[in-house]
N, CA, C and O atoms as a GROMACS GRO file, in nm:
protein
  500
    1MET      N    1   0.206   0.836   1.797
    1MET     CA    2   0.100   0.869   1.702
    1MET      C    3  -0.018   0.933   1.776
    1MET      O    4  -0.088   0.865   1.851
    2SER      N    5  -0.039   1.059   1.757
    2SER     CA    6  -0.149   1.123   1.826
    2SER      C    7  -0.280   1.100   1.752
    2SER      O    8  -0.374   1.043   1.808
    3GLU      N    9  -0.287   1.142   1.628
    3GLU     CA   10  -0.412   1.119   1.554
    3GLU      C   11  -0.401   0.987   1.480
    3GLU      O   12  -0.292   0.945   1.441
    4LEU      N   13  -0.514   0.923   1.460
    4LEU     CA   14  -0.517   0.795   1.391
    4LEU      C   15  -0.479   0.813   1.245
    4LEU      O   16  -0.542   0.891   1.173
    5GLN      N   17  -0.377   0.743   1.201
    5GLN     CA   18  -0.338   0.752   1.060
    5GLN      C   19  -0.413   0.644   0.983
    5GLN      O   20  -0.431   0.532   1.030
    6THR      N   21  -0.455   0.681   0.862
    6THR     CA   22  -0.535   0.590   0.780
    6THR      C   23  -0.447   0.522   0.676
    6THR      O   24  -0.376   0.587   0.600
    7ILE      N   25  -0.455   0.390   0.676
    7ILE     CA   26  -0.380   0.308   0.582
    7ILE      C   27  -0.480   0.242   0.487
    7ILE      O   28  -0.576   0.180   0.532
    8LEU      N   29  -0.457   0.255   0.358
    8LEU     CA   30  -0.538   0.182   0.259
    8LEU      C   31  -0.461   0.056   0.222
    8LEU      O   32  -0.351   0.064   0.167
    9LEU      N   33  -0.519  -0.059   0.252
    9LEU     CA   34  -0.458  -0.187   0.219
    9LEU      C   35  -0.527  -0.241   0.095
    9LEU      O   36  -0.646  -0.274   0.098
   10VAL      N   37  -0.451  -0.251  -0.014
   10VAL     CA   38  -0.505  -0.302  -0.140
   10VAL      C   39  -0.449  -0.443  -0.157
   10VAL      O   40  -0.332  -0.461  -0.193
   11GLU      N   41  -0.532  -0.542  -0.131
   11GLU     CA   42  -0.488  -0.682  -0.126
   11GLU      C   43  -0.604  -0.772  -0.168
   11GLU      O   44  -0.713  -0.762  -0.111
   12ASP      N   45  -0.582  -0.859  -0.267
   12ASP     CA   46  -0.691  -0.944  -0.316
   12ASP      C   47  -0.706  -1.073  -0.236
   12ASP      O   48  -0.812  -1.136  -0.241
   13ASN      N   49  -0.602  -1.114  -0.164
   13ASN     CA   50  -0.609  -1.238  -0.088
   13ASN      C   51  -0.678  -1.211   0.047
   13ASN      O   52  -0.627  -1.136   0.129
   14GLU      N   53  -0.793  -1.273   0.066
   14GLU     CA   54  -0.875  -1.245   0.185
   14GLU      C   55  -0.800  -1.275   0.315
   14GLU      O   56  -0.810  -1.198   0.410
   15LEU      N   57  -0.727  -1.384   0.318
   15LEU     CA   58  -0.652  -1.422   0.438
   15LEU      C   59  -0.546  -1.317   0.471
   15LEU      O   60  -0.533  -1.274   0.586
   16ASN      N   61  -0.469  -1.276   0.369
   16ASN     CA   62  -0.366  -1.174   0.389
   16ASN      C   63  -0.429  -1.042   0.432
   16ASN      O   64  -0.379  -0.974   0.522
   17ARG      N   65  -0.538  -1.006   0.366
   17ARG     CA   66  -0.607  -0.880   0.395
   17ARG      C   67  -0.656  -0.878   0.539
   17ARG      O   68  -0.636  -0.780   0.611
   18ASP      N   69  -0.719  -0.987   0.581
   18ASP     CA   70  -0.774  -0.997   0.715
   18ASP      C   71  -0.663  -0.993   0.820
   18ASP      O   72  -0.671  -0.918   0.917
   19MET      N   73  -0.560  -1.075   0.800
   19MET     CA   74  -0.452  -1.084   0.898
   19MET      C   75  -0.378  -0.950   0.912
   19MET      O   76  -0.357  -0.902   1.023
   20LEU      N   77  -0.340  -0.891   0.799
   20LEU     CA   78  -0.263  -0.767   0.804
   20LEU      C   79  -0.348  -0.651   0.857
   20LEU      O   80  -0.298  -0.568   0.935
   21SER      N   81  -0.473  -0.643   0.818
   21SER     CA   82  -0.557  -0.533   0.866
   21SER      C   83  -0.576  -0.542   1.017
   21SER      O   84  -0.572  -0.440   1.086
   22ARG      N   85  -0.597  -0.662   1.070
   22ARG     CA   86  -0.614  -0.677   1.215
   22ARG      C   87  -0.487  -0.638   1.290
   22ARG      O   88  -0.493  -0.574   1.395
   23ARG      N   89  -0.372  -0.675   1.235
   23ARG     CA   90  -0.246  -0.641   1.300
   23ARG      C   91  -0.220  -0.490   1.297
   23ARG      O   92  -0.168  -0.433   1.393
   24LEU      N   93  -0.257  -0.425   1.188
   24LEU     CA   94  -0.239  -0.279   1.177
   24LEU      C   95  -0.334  -0.206   1.272
   24LEU      O   96  -0.296  -0.106   1.334
   25ILE      N   97  -0.457  -0.254   1.283
   25ILE     CA   98  -0.555  -0.193   1.374
   25ILE      C   99  -0.504  -0.203   1.517
   25ILE      O  100  -0.514  -0.107   1.594
   26ARG      N  101  -0.449  -0.320   1.554
   26ARG     CA  102  -0.391  -0.337   1.688
   26ARG      C  103  -0.275  -0.241   1.712
   26ARG      O  104  -0.248  -0.202   1.826
   27LYS      N  105  -0.206  -0.203   1.605
   27LYS     CA  106  -0.093  -0.109   1.617
   27LYS      C  107  -0.140   0.036   1.620
   27LYS      O  108  -0.059   0.128   1.633
   28GLY      N  109  -0.272   0.056   1.609
   28GLY     CA  110  -0.326   0.191   1.622
   28GLY      C  111  -0.354   0.265   1.493
   28GLY      O  112  -0.369   0.387   1.493
   29TYR      N  113  -0.361   0.192   1.382
   29TYR     CA  114  -0.394   0.255   1.254
   29TYR      C  115  -0.541   0.233   1.221
   29TYR      O  116  -0.601   0.135   1.265
   30ARG      N  117  -0.598   0.326   1.144
   30ARG     CA  118  -0.729   0.306   1.082
   30ARG      C  119  -0.702   0.238   0.950
   30ARG      O  120  -0.611   0.279   0.878
   31VAL      N  121  -0.778   0.136   0.915
   31VAL     CA  122  -0.749   0.061   0.792
   31VAL      C  123  -0.869   0.061   0.698
   31VAL      O  124  -0.981   0.027   0.737
   32LEU      N  125  -0.844   0.100   0.574
   32LEU     CA  126  -0.942   0.090   0.466
   32LEU      C  127  -0.899  -0.028   0.381
   32LEU      O  128  -0.780  -0.054   0.365
   33LEU      N  129  -0.996  -0.101   0.325
   33LEU     CA  130  -0.962  -0.220   0.247
   33LEU      C  131  -1.013  -0.210   0.104
   33LEU      O  132  -1.124  -0.163   0.078
   34ALA      N  133  -0.930  -0.257   0.011
   34ALA     CA  134  -0.969  -0.268  -0.129
   34ALA      C  135  -0.923  -0.406  -0.178
   34ALA      O  136  -0.817  -0.454  -0.138
   35GLU      N  137  -1.004  -0.467  -0.264
   35GLU     CA  138  -0.975  -0.603  -0.310
   35GLU      C  139  -0.909  -0.609  -0.447
   35GLU      O  140  -0.862  -0.715  -0.488
   36ASP      N  141  -0.907  -0.497  -0.519
   36ASP     CA  142  -0.840  -0.496  -0.650
   36ASP      C  143  -0.787  -0.355  -0.676
   36ASP      O  144  -0.819  -0.261  -0.604
   37GLY      N  145  -0.706  -0.343  -0.780
   37GLY     CA  146  -0.642  -0.216  -0.809
   37GLY      C  147  -0.739  -0.103  -0.841
   37GLY      O  148  -0.718   0.011  -0.801
   38LYS      N  149  -0.846  -0.136  -0.914
   38LYS     CA  150  -0.944  -0.034  -0.951
   38LYS      C  151  -1.011   0.022  -0.825
   38LYS      O  152  -1.023   0.144  -0.810
   39GLN      N  153  -1.053  -0.066  -0.735
   39GLN     CA  154  -1.115  -0.025  -0.610
   39GLN      C  155  -1.015   0.055  -0.524
   39GLN      O  156  -1.052   0.152  -0.458
   40GLY      N  157  -0.889   0.014  -0.527
   40GLY     CA  158  -0.784   0.085  -0.453
   40GLY      C  159  -0.767   0.228  -0.502
   40GLY      O  160  -0.756   0.320  -0.421
   41VAL      N  161  -0.765   0.246  -0.634
   41VAL     CA  162  -0.751   0.380  -0.693
   41VAL      C  163  -0.872   0.466  -0.653
   41VAL      O  164  -0.856   0.581  -0.613
   42GLU      N  165  -0.992   0.409  -0.665
   42GLU     CA  166  -1.114   0.484  -0.632
   42GLU      C  167  -1.116   0.527  -0.486
   42GLU      O  168  -1.147   0.642  -0.456
   43LEU      N  169  -1.082   0.436  -0.395
   43LEU     CA  170  -1.082   0.469  -0.252
   43LEU      C  171  -0.975   0.573  -0.219
   43LEU      O  172  -0.998   0.664  -0.140
   44ALA      N  173  -0.858   0.559  -0.280
   44ALA     CA  174  -0.749   0.654  -0.254
   44ALA      C  175  -0.788   0.794  -0.299
   44ALA      O  176  -0.764   0.892  -0.228
   45GLU      N  177  -0.848   0.803  -0.418
   45GLU     CA  178  -0.890   0.933  -0.470
   45GLU      C  179  -1.000   0.995  -0.384
   45GLU      O  180  -1.001   1.116  -0.360
   46GLU      N  181  -1.091   0.912  -0.338
   46GLU     CA  182  -1.207   0.960  -0.263
   46GLU      C  183  -1.172   0.993  -0.118
   46GLU      O  184  -1.218   1.095  -0.065
   47LEU      N  185  -1.091   0.909  -0.052
   47LEU     CA  186  -1.071   0.921   0.092
   47LEU      C  187  -0.933   0.970   0.135
   47LEU      O  188  -0.911   0.994   0.254
   48SER      N  189  -0.840   0.986   0.042
   48SER     CA  190  -0.705   1.036   0.071
   48SER      C  191  -0.642   0.976   0.198
   48SER      O  192  -0.620   1.047   0.296
   49PRO      N  193  -0.611   0.845   0.195
   49PRO     CA  194  -0.547   0.784   0.312
   49PRO      C  195  -0.406   0.843   0.332
   49PRO      O  196  -0.352   0.906   0.242
   50ASP      N  197  -0.350   0.821   0.450
   50ASP     CA  198  -0.215   0.871   0.479
   50ASP      C  199  -0.108   0.789   0.408
   50ASP      O  200   0.000   0.839   0.378
   51LEU      N  201  -0.139   0.661   0.383
   51LEU     CA  202  -0.042   0.571   0.320
   51LEU      C  203  -0.118   0.457   0.253
   51LEU      O  204  -0.226   0.419   0.297
   52ILE      N  205  -0.060   0.403   0.146
   52ILE     CA  206  -0.121   0.290   0.077
   52ILE      C  207  -0.024   0.172   0.078
   52ILE      O  208   0.094   0.187   0.044
   53LEU      N  209  -0.074   0.055   0.117
   53LEU     CA  210   0.000  -0.070   0.104
   53LEU      C  211  -0.060  -0.139  -0.018
   53LEU      O  212  -0.177  -0.177  -0.018
   54MET      N  213   0.020  -0.153  -0.123
   54MET     CA  214  -0.030  -0.199  -0.253
   54MET      C  215   0.029  -0.334  -0.291
   54MET      O  216   0.148  -0.347  -0.318
   55ASP      N  217  -0.059  -0.436  -0.292
   55ASP     CA  218  -0.018  -0.565  -0.346
   55ASP      C  219   0.003  -0.542  -0.495
   55ASP      O  220  -0.071  -0.464  -0.556
   56MET      N  221   0.101  -0.607  -0.555
   56MET     CA  222   0.129  -0.584  -0.696
   56MET      C  223   0.053  -0.679  -0.788
   56MET      O  224   0.026  -0.646  -0.904
   57SER      N  225   0.019  -0.798  -0.737
   57SER     CA  226  -0.055  -0.896  -0.818
   57SER      C  227  -0.202  -0.888  -0.784
   57SER      O  228  -0.251  -0.960  -0.697
   58LEU      N  229  -0.272  -0.800  -0.853
   58LEU     CA  230  -0.414  -0.777  -0.824
   58LEU      C  231  -0.500  -0.802  -0.946
   58LEU      O  232  -0.455  -0.786  -1.060
   59PRO      N  233  -0.627  -0.842  -0.923
   59PRO     CA  234  -0.720  -0.855  -1.036
   59PRO      C  235  -0.770  -0.716  -1.081
   59PRO      O  236  -0.746  -0.616  -1.014
   60VAL      N  237  -0.837  -0.712  -1.192
   60VAL     CA  238  -0.898  -0.594  -1.254
   60VAL      C  239  -0.790  -0.495  -1.302
   60VAL      O  240  -0.780  -0.467  -1.421
   61LEU      N  241  -0.711  -0.444  -1.208
   61LEU     CA  242  -0.604  -0.349  -1.239
   61LEU      C  243  -0.488  -0.388  -1.148
   61LEU      O  244  -0.503  -0.383  -1.025
   62ASP      N  245  -0.373  -0.426  -1.204
   62ASP     CA  246  -0.264  -0.469  -1.116
   62ASP      C  247  -0.204  -0.352  -1.038
   62ASP      O  248  -0.227  -0.236  -1.070
   63GLY      N  249  -0.126  -0.385  -0.937
   63GLY     CA  250  -0.069  -0.284  -0.849
   63GLY      C  251   0.025  -0.188  -0.919
   63GLY      O  252   0.036  -0.072  -0.881
   64TRP      N  253   0.095  -0.238  -1.022
   64TRP     CA  254   0.188  -0.152  -1.096
   64TRP      C  255   0.110  -0.038  -1.163
   64TRP      O  256   0.147   0.079  -1.151
   65GLU      N  257   0.002  -0.075  -1.233
   65GLU     CA  258  -0.078   0.023  -1.306
   65GLU      C  259  -0.155   0.113  -1.209
   65GLU      O  260  -0.164   0.234  -1.231
   66ALA      N  261  -0.210   0.055  -1.102
   66ALA     CA  262  -0.283   0.134  -1.003
   66ALA      C  263  -0.190   0.240  -0.942
   66ALA      O  264  -0.231   0.354  -0.921
   67THR      N  265  -0.066   0.202  -0.915
   67THR     CA  266   0.032   0.296  -0.859
   67THR      C  267   0.059   0.409  -0.958
   67THR      O  268   0.060   0.526  -0.920
   68ARG      N  269   0.080   0.375  -1.085
   68ARG     CA  270   0.105   0.478  -1.188
   68ARG      C  271  -0.011   0.578  -1.194
   68ARG      O  272   0.011   0.698  -1.202
   69ILE      N  273  -0.134   0.526  -1.191
   69ILE     CA  274  -0.253   0.612  -1.197
   69ILE      C  275  -0.256   0.706  -1.077
   69ILE      O  276  -0.279   0.826  -1.091
   70LEU      N  277  -0.232   0.650  -0.957
   70LEU     CA  278  -0.236   0.731  -0.835
   70LEU      C  279  -0.127   0.837  -0.834
   70LEU      O  280  -0.150   0.949  -0.790
   71LYS      N  281  -0.008   0.803  -0.882
   71LYS     CA  282   0.104   0.898  -0.881
   71LYS      C  283   0.089   1.003  -0.991
   71LYS      O  284   0.153   1.109  -0.984
   72ASP      N  285   0.007   0.975  -1.092
   72ASP     CA  286  -0.018   1.073  -1.199
   72ASP      C  287  -0.133   1.168  -1.165
   72ASP      O  288  -0.152   1.269  -1.232
   73SER      N  289  -0.209   1.136  -1.060
   73SER     CA  290  -0.326   1.216  -1.024
   73SER      C  291  -0.291   1.323  -0.920
   73SER      O  292  -0.228   1.291  -0.819
   74PRO      N  293  -0.330   1.448  -0.944
   74PRO     CA  294  -0.303   1.555  -0.847
   74PRO      C  295  -0.364   1.524  -0.709
   74PRO      O  296  -0.310   1.566  -0.607
   75LYS      N  297  -0.476   1.452  -0.707
   75LYS     CA  298  -0.544   1.419  -0.581
   75LYS      C  299  -0.465   1.322  -0.495
   75LYS      O  300  -0.470   1.330  -0.372
   76SER      N  301  -0.392   1.230  -0.559
   76SER     CA  302  -0.332   1.122  -0.482
   76SER      C  303  -0.180   1.110  -0.496
   76SER      O  304  -0.119   1.023  -0.433
   77LYS      N  305  -0.119   1.196  -0.576
   77LYS     CA  306   0.026   1.179  -0.601
   77LYS      C  307   0.112   1.193  -0.476
   77LYS      O  308   0.224   1.140  -0.472
   78GLY      N  309   0.063   1.265  -0.374
   78GLY     CA  310   0.141   1.284  -0.252
   78GLY      C  311   0.128   1.172  -0.150
   78GLY      O  312   0.195   1.174  -0.047
   79ILE      N  313   0.041   1.074  -0.177
   79ILE     CA  314   0.021   0.965  -0.082
   79ILE      C  315   0.134   0.863  -0.099
   79ILE      O  316   0.153   0.810  -0.208
   80PRO      N  317   0.210   0.834   0.008
   80PRO     CA  318   0.315   0.733  -0.004
   80PRO      C  319   0.255   0.595  -0.032
   80PRO      O  320   0.152   0.558   0.024
   81ILE      N  321   0.321   0.520  -0.121
   81ILE     CA  322   0.275   0.385  -0.155
   81ILE      C  323   0.390   0.288  -0.130
   81ILE      O  324   0.502   0.308  -0.177
   82ILE      N  325   0.360   0.183  -0.055
   82ILE     CA  326   0.457   0.076  -0.032
   82ILE      C  327   0.408  -0.046  -0.109
   82ILE      O  328   0.298  -0.095  -0.087
   83ALA      N  329   0.492  -0.093  -0.200
   83ALA     CA  330   0.459  -0.212  -0.278
   83ALA      C  331   0.475  -0.336  -0.190
   83ALA      O  332   0.574  -0.350  -0.118
   84LEU      N  333   0.378  -0.426  -0.197
   84LEU     CA  334   0.387  -0.554  -0.128
   84LEU      C  335   0.385  -0.661  -0.235
   84LEU      O  336   0.291  -0.669  -0.314
   85THR      N  337   0.487  -0.743  -0.237
   85THR     CA  338   0.490  -0.844  -0.341
   85THR      C  339   0.558  -0.972  -0.296
   85THR      O  340   0.655  -0.971  -0.221
   86ALA      N  341   0.504  -1.082  -0.345
   86ALA     CA  342   0.566  -1.212  -0.320
   86ALA      C  343   0.673  -1.236  -0.427
   86ALA      O  344   0.753  -1.328  -0.416
   87HIS      N  345   0.673  -1.151  -0.528
   87HIS     CA  346   0.771  -1.165  -0.636
   87HIS      C  347   0.900  -1.096  -0.596
   87HIS      O  348   0.930  -0.986  -0.644
   88ALA      N  349   0.974  -1.161  -0.508
   88ALA     CA  350   1.100  -1.099  -0.463
   88ALA      C  351   1.209  -1.128  -0.566
   88ALA      O  352   1.317  -1.174  -0.532
   89MET      N  353   1.179  -1.100  -0.690
   89MET     CA  354   1.272  -1.125  -0.799
   89MET      C  355   1.361  -1.004  -0.816
   89MET      O  356   1.324  -0.891  -0.784
   90ALA      N  357   1.479  -1.030  -0.867
   90ALA     CA  358   1.567  -0.918  -0.901
   90ALA      C  359   1.493  -0.835  -1.004
   90ALA      O  360   1.435  -0.890  -1.098
   91GLY      N  361   1.493  -0.706  -0.987
   91GLY     CA  362   1.422  -0.621  -1.083
   91GLY      C  363   1.286  -0.577  -1.035
   91GLY      O  364   1.237  -0.473  -1.078
   92ASP      N  365   1.223  -0.652  -0.946
   92ASP     CA  366   1.091  -0.613  -0.895
   92ASP      C  367   1.099  -0.487  -0.812
   92ASP      O  368   1.010  -0.402  -0.817
   93ARG      N  369   1.206  -0.475  -0.735
   93ARG     CA  370   1.225  -0.355  -0.653
   93ARG      C  371   1.234  -0.232  -0.743
   93ARG      O  372   1.168  -0.131  -0.719
   94GLU      N  373   1.316  -0.243  -0.847
   94GLU     CA  374   1.332  -0.132  -0.942
   94GLU      C  375   1.199  -0.102  -1.013
   94GLU      O  376   1.162   0.013  -1.033
   95LYS      N  377   1.129  -0.210  -1.050
   95LYS     CA  378   1.001  -0.194  -1.119
   95LYS      C  379   0.902  -0.119  -1.029
   95LYS      O  380   0.825  -0.035  -1.077
   96ALA      N  381   0.903  -0.150  -0.898
   96ALA     CA  382   0.814  -0.083  -0.803
   96ALA      C  383   0.847   0.066  -0.796
   96ALA      O  384   0.757   0.150  -0.796
   97PHE      N  385   0.976   0.099  -0.790
   97PHE     CA  386   1.015   0.239  -0.782
   97PHE      C  387   0.983   0.312  -0.913
   97PHE      O  388   0.942   0.428  -0.911
   98GLN      N  389   1.002   0.245  -1.026
   98GLN     CA  390   0.969   0.305  -1.156
   98GLN      C  391   0.819   0.334  -1.167
   98GLN      O  392   0.779   0.432  -1.228
   99ALA      N  393   0.737   0.247  -1.107
   99ALA     CA  394   0.592   0.266  -1.112
   99ALA      C  395   0.550   0.384  -1.023
   99ALA      O  396   0.440   0.438  -1.037
  100GLY      N  397   0.640   0.422  -0.930
  100GLY     CA  398   0.609   0.536  -0.843
  100GLY      C  399   0.600   0.500  -0.695
  100GLY      O  400   0.570   0.587  -0.613
  101CYS      N  401   0.624   0.374  -0.661
  101CYS     CA  402   0.618   0.335  -0.520
  101CYS      C  403   0.728   0.406  -0.441
  101CYS      O  404   0.837   0.432  -0.492
  102ASP      N  405   0.696   0.437  -0.316
  102ASP     CA  406   0.792   0.504  -0.228
  102ASP      C  407   0.880   0.405  -0.155
  102ASP      O  408   0.990   0.438  -0.111
  103ASP      N  409   0.832   0.281  -0.142
  103ASP     CA  410   0.911   0.176  -0.078
  103ASP      C  411   0.857   0.042  -0.127
  103ASP      O  412   0.763   0.036  -0.206
  104PHE      N  413   0.919  -0.065  -0.078
  104PHE     CA  414   0.895  -0.198  -0.130
  104PHE      C  415   0.912  -0.296  -0.014
  104PHE      O  416   1.006  -0.282   0.063
  105ASP      N  417   0.823  -0.392  -0.001
  105ASP     CA  418   0.840  -0.497   0.099
  105ASP      C  419   0.793  -0.629   0.041
  105ASP      O  420   0.705  -0.633  -0.044
  106THR      N  421   0.852  -0.736   0.090
  106THR     CA  422   0.820  -0.867   0.035
  106THR      C  423   0.729  -0.945   0.129
  106THR      O  424   0.726  -0.923   0.250
  107LYS      N  425   0.654  -1.036   0.069
  107LYS     CA  426   0.570  -1.129   0.144
  107LYS      C  427   0.650  -1.258   0.160
  107LYS      O  428   0.732  -1.289   0.074
  108PRO      N  429   0.630  -1.332   0.266
  108PRO     CA  430   0.537  -1.303   0.375
  108PRO      C  431   0.580  -1.179   0.453
  108PRO      O  432   0.699  -1.151   0.469
  109ILE      N  433   0.481  -1.105   0.500
  109ILE     CA  434   0.504  -0.979   0.570
  109ILE      C  435   0.569  -1.004   0.705
  109ILE      O  436   0.524  -1.086   0.784
  110GLU      N  437   0.676  -0.930   0.730
  110GLU     CA  438   0.737  -0.928   0.863
  110GLU      C  439   0.691  -0.795   0.921
  110GLU      O  440   0.740  -0.689   0.882
  111LEU      N  441   0.596  -0.800   1.015
  111LEU     CA  442   0.527  -0.679   1.061
  111LEU      C  443   0.621  -0.569   1.112
  111LEU      O  444   0.604  -0.453   1.077
  112ALA      N  445   0.719  -0.604   1.193
  112ALA     CA  446   0.809  -0.501   1.248
  112ALA      C  447   0.880  -0.426   1.136
  112ALA      O  448   0.893  -0.303   1.141
  113ARG      N  449   0.927  -0.498   1.036
  113ARG     CA  450   0.996  -0.436   0.923
  113ARG      C  451   0.901  -0.347   0.843
  113ARG      O  452   0.937  -0.236   0.803
  114LEU      N  453   0.779  -0.396   0.820
  114LEU     CA  454   0.680  -0.320   0.744
  114LEU      C  455   0.641  -0.192   0.820
  114LEU      O  456   0.633  -0.085   0.760
  115ILE      N  457   0.617  -0.202   0.950
  115ILE     CA  458   0.580  -0.085   1.031
  115ILE      C  459   0.691   0.020   1.024
  115ILE      O  460   0.663   0.139   1.013
  116GLU      N  461   0.815  -0.025   1.030
  116GLU     CA  462   0.929   0.067   1.020
  116GLU      C  463   0.927   0.143   0.886
  116GLU      O  464   0.948   0.264   0.882
  117LYS      N  465   0.902   0.071   0.778
  117LYS     CA  466   0.895   0.133   0.646
  117LYS      C  467   0.775   0.228   0.637
  117LYS      O  468   0.784   0.335   0.577
  118MET      N  469   0.663   0.188   0.698
  118MET     CA  470   0.544   0.274   0.697
  118MET      C  471   0.572   0.403   0.773
  118MET      O  472   0.538   0.511   0.726
  119GLU      N  473   0.634   0.392   0.891
  119GLU     CA  474   0.661   0.510   0.972
  119GLU      C  475   0.758   0.605   0.903
  119GLU      O  476   0.743   0.727   0.913
  120THR      N  477   0.857   0.549   0.833
  120THR     CA  478   0.952   0.631   0.757
  120THR      C  479   0.879   0.706   0.646
  120THR      O  480   0.900   0.826   0.628
  121ALA      N  481   0.793   0.635   0.572
  121ALA     CA  482   0.717   0.698   0.462
  121ALA      C  483   0.621   0.804   0.516
  121ALA      O  484   0.608   0.911   0.456
  122LEU      N  485   0.555   0.776   0.628
  122LEU     CA  486   0.461   0.872   0.686
  122LEU      C  487   0.534   0.997   0.738
  122LEU      O  488   0.481   1.108   0.730
  123ALA      N  489   0.653   0.977   0.790
  123ALA     CA  490   0.730   1.091   0.843
  123ALA      C  491   0.774   1.185   0.731
  123ALA      O  492   0.784   1.306   0.751
  124LYS      N  493   0.800   1.128   0.612
  124LYS     CA  494   0.844   1.208   0.497
  124LYS      C  495   0.730   1.286   0.435
  124LYS      O  496   0.751   1.388   0.370
  125LYS      N  497   0.607   1.236   0.456
  125LYS     CA  498   0.490   1.293   0.388
  125LYS      C  499   0.469   1.440   0.418
  125LYS      O  500   0.374   1.500   0.367
   0.00000   0.00000   0.00000
């Protein structure tokens, strides 16, 4: 990675947000933080991050709807979005892809697996 890639982490749980953002920064990413879906959409539209990690269970605007809004907007539709969810239920993966997510990962986060998915999404961009 030559230039710093910017990741927008949309996560309402402070502990998860803090832990994951610190781990991503150590891996050499710039990290923007949003605490709810509405804030995530606003930051994505304004700052055009390279990739978005989107928790699906968010206050104000859930991750499913935030993803749909971002993928419908000319400003943000090209930004890869990886859904992060503790709901590893059958059907959630499909629901994430239907909402417009480019990939899907389950919580608890396994960093090596997530980084691999992020790098794949960033390479396609």
